[in-house]
N, C-alpha and C positions, 0 to 999 in steps of 0.2 A: 503495499500499500504506501508507505513512504517512498520507494523508488518510483512508482508510476506517478505520485504527487509532485516529485522533483522533476520529472519529465514533461508533466503537464505544466509546471512553472516555467522552465526552460522555452518550450515552445510558445507559451503566450507571451514572453518576453521580447522574444525575436519577433513575434508577429504583432506586437504592441503598435507599431506606426501604423499598420494597414487596418488596424481596428478602430481607428479613429473616425467619428462619424457613424459605426456602424452597430452602437450600443446596442443590446438586449433590454427593453425596459421592463421594470417591475411593477406592478400596478397593486394598491390595495386590495383590489379585487381577487387577482391571481394570487399573492401571499394567502389571503383568507380562504382560499378553494382548496390550496395545498395543505393549509394547517401549520405551516412553518415558516420561518425566514430564514435565508441560508445567508449566513454573517461570516465574512473573511476578516482574519486580524493577524498579526505578525507572531504572536506566543514568545515575544523575545523584547519586550518593551515593558518592564516593569516600574510602576505599578499598573500600568493602562492594560497590559495584555502579556501572560508570562504563563510557563509551567511550575508548579509547586513541586514539592520534594516526592510527592507520589504521582507526578507526570499530568496533573490535571489540570487544565486550562482555566486559569482565574484572572482576576484583576478588576481595576476601576471601570473599564470598557465593557467587560463582560457582564458584570451587575448592572451598568446601565443598559445594556443590551436585553437583560432580563425584564428589567422592569418596562421597557418600550414595548417588548413582544408580549407581555402579561398585558399591559393596556389594549394594545391590538386584539387579545385573543387567540393567540399563535405560540407557537414553540419555538425558540432559537434552536438553530443548529449551527455549530460553529464549525469552521476549519481554519487552520494556520499554517502559513506558507510564508518564505519570504518577501520582503515588501517589493522587490522588483517584480514579483508575478502577479501583485495583487490586484494594481489597476486594470491592466490588461485582460486577467480574469474576470473582473467586473464587466468590462464592456462586452467579452464574450459569453457572457449570460451564466457563467460557472456560479456566481453569486447574485444575491437579490441586494445585498448593500454590504459596506466595509465598515467597522467601527474600529479603527486601531488609532488612536491620537491622530487624525487626518487634519492637517491644516488648511485653512479655508482660502484659497487663492485665486486671483482672477483667471490665470490659466486654466485650473482645475474646473473653475465654472464654466468655461468656454465647452467642457465636454461632458460634465457631470451635473446632477443635481444634488444639494447639499439639504440636510434638515437644519433646524434652529441650532444654534452653538449649544454644547453644553458645558464646555468650560473654556480656559485659556490656558496657552502655554507659549513658551518663548524659548529662542536657542541659549545655550551657555557654554562657556569654554570649562572643560575639567581637566584636573592637571592631578600628578601626585601631590601628597599633603606636604611633602617637604620640599617641593618647587617654590623658589623665592625669586624667579627669573620674569615670570609672568603674570602679568595683570591685568591686561584687557585683549580683546581678540587682535587688537592690531600688532600685538608684540607676538604673534605667530608667524610672521614674515619671516619665509624662508624655511621655516620647521617642518616637522613631519607630523601630520594631522589625519586623524580618523575620523570620519562620517559614515552615517548610514545610506547604503547604496540606493540612488534613485531618488531621494527625500530632498526638499528644497534645502536642506542643510548643506548641499552640497554646493550650492549658489551662494551661500553664506560665507562658506570658507573659500571661495574663487574671489568673490567681491569685497570681502572685509579681512579676512585672514591672510590670503596669499600665500599660501604655503608653498615650501620647496616641493614636497611630496606630499600629495592628497592620496588617501588609502580608504577604499571604501569597503563596508563590512555589512553582513545581513542584519544586525541590530546593536542595541546599547551593550549586552553582554559581552561582545566580542572585543568592542571599544575599550569598556572597564578593563579587560583582561590586559590588554596592549600598553593601555596606559599605565597600569601597575605594573607591567613586566620593564618599562623603559621601551618597548621597541615604539611606541609612540611619544611624541613630546606633549601632547595634549589631544583631547578630542573636542569636536563640535557636535553638542548634543541636545535633546530637549531637556529644558530645565528641571520639570516636573519629574522625569524619571531619573536624572541624577541625584536631585535631591533625595529619590526617595532610596538610591542604593547606597547615598553617604549614611542617612540617617538610620536607614532600616537595617540593611544588611551590612554597615560599618566597614565598609570597603576604605583603605587608605587613599580618599582621594579628597578631593575639593573644589569648589566652584570658585572662578576668580572674574572680576569685571563685573559688568553692567548686564542687565536684560538685553538681549538680542533680537530684534525683529518678532516682536509679539503677534501672536495668530491666534483666533477662535479656532476650536476645534468642534467638528460634526461629524453626524454619520454621512457616508457619500454613498451615491445611489446611479444607477444608469441615466443617462440622458432619457427624458419621456417619462419618467417615474415620478411625477410632480403629485399625484393622488396619495403616493405612498409615503412620499417626504413630507406632505402636509399633515399626515395623518402622525407621523414620528414626531413632527416637530409640537403637534399638540399634546404629544406624552410628555416632552421633555419639558414643556411649559408648566403642566401639570403638577410633575415631579418639583419643578423648580418652586411652584408656587406651595405646596403641601410640605416642605421642608427636607424631602428625601434625599433630593439633590445634595444639600447641605450636608447632610449626615453620611453620605457615600464620601464627599471630599474630605469631612474631617477623619473618616476612618482611611482613608487611602494616603492622605497627604500631610494630615496636621499629627493625628495621635501618632506616640512612639510604642508600638507593639514589640514587645519580645519576640523575637525569632529565633529558634533552636538552631544549632549550627548545621545539623543537615542540611535546614530548609534554607537556610543562609546561601551556603555552598552550590544549592540547586539552583537559585535564582541568578548567581552569576558565571554560573559554567555554562 
């Protein structure tokens, strides 16, 4: 199964440009008729989406997805794969939606439909805790930097950091490991995920400098899925109004929950 999924990811990535403009729309009616919503995520970006010590997919985005689907009267069915294959897969009709800390950008709006934002995140520079030479993103000029492959953080790195070497990774855990080992001088990552790793998993890293390029995060759907996006947005607004959204944010981003050593290692490996 994993081999088949990897092959599919590669095929969709190669075909990504030819799929532009041919997205398979998902409607509220079609999702309710099938009784479930197919939702893609990376499973490699704690606390939004990750595998726990038992190999169970969990996280902030997963809980949000379950709340949304419960309100729509359908079951969530999750798939996880590398980011580079997610948007081509969405266009090809493999999924009804993507919930994976997706930043809302004008470029993505041209090819997809977004729900109402459910939170906001920004980019950040992450370095080893003992690093005293890097203080802002401009201090990365000429260095070896890591970013998530296919993410808008690649543009941040090119335009603001101007690294000597830019390395692409499947997700945050791989960047964290290479910054810790010294194979990277720094990473440009999502601030929320980096803060979670530092506080909850106690990795020997730190964030430096200002918040970079903040963006709202939303569920992303194929072009033509306006009715489904509107229904999802209604559920998001309802959860924000009744306090459930705040409870989720407090749980995943503010509270310092004790994590056992096996779980901590699983999250960063």
